[in-house]
ROZATI-42410 format. One record per residue (C-alpha): x, y, z. Coordinates in steps of 0.001 Angstrom, whole numbers, plus 500000, padded with zeros to 6 digits. Each point is the difference from the previous one (the first is absolute). Layout:
<atoms>
XYZ/...
</atoms>
This chain:
<atoms>
499939500102500254/502740502412500720/501898499362496552/497187500768498103/499071503169501368/503433501113499297/499770498782496347/496935501734500004/501311503055500834/503320499888498058/497456499541496820/498150503119501266/502902501788500442/502318498944496535/496274501135498110/499405502671501794/503740501789498978/500255499375496789/496771501236499387/501367503353501380/503426499624498252/498226500106496832/498145503550500495/501701503070499447/501179501935503127/497636503794500865/503180501472499502/500987498509496355/495713499926499157/500463503774500277/503206500788498503/498514498328497160/496720501532499669/501921503513500119/502148499569497447/496697499590497512/499646503702500573/503366501250499871/501299501017496292/501770497543498069/503081501472497987/497627498602496736/496943501577500402/498743502506497470/501260503330501082/497399502559500983/498827502289497353/498399503746501012/496342500703499124/501381503142498465/500342497686496466/498558501272496709/497121497882498645/501868498438497302/497365498032498738/497261502721499913/499665501011496330/498546496154499133/497087500585502224/499519503437497858/500207497846497200/497808497733500369/496867502207501338/500534502092496799/496275500564499262/498884500016503769/499717502417503291/501563499020503234/498026499114502611/500205502224503059/499529497924503574/498044502325502619/501976498767502951/503439501808499324/500705500496503232/499623495768500701/502026499397497259/503326502178501339/499903498901503464/499886496001498849/501498499068496514/503773499771499378/501733502080496895/499896496902498169/496295499510501011/499264503480498395/502056499727497078/498133496877499047/497046501666500143/500819503134498182/500799497452497226/496756498242500305/498257503312499405/499239500616503520/500583503651502018/
</atoms>
């Protein structure tokens, strides 16, 4: 009986210790998570919002005979939309 209890305790100890060895430490997991948010050297560089609209003429040529649609909620668009989104809508004929 005493021999069985020692074997059972040894089996439980070995089972639980190998499971813990497979899991990263808290510090390692935190380091891995924060490294995702750091910029890498080969990431695309940040471009400023003051770029010129190099494809603006495409929408003008495609809608030559149509008038532009005006958005009545312009104040909301200025708060929420990025410059790229505004350029896309401008090329689609929405102001």
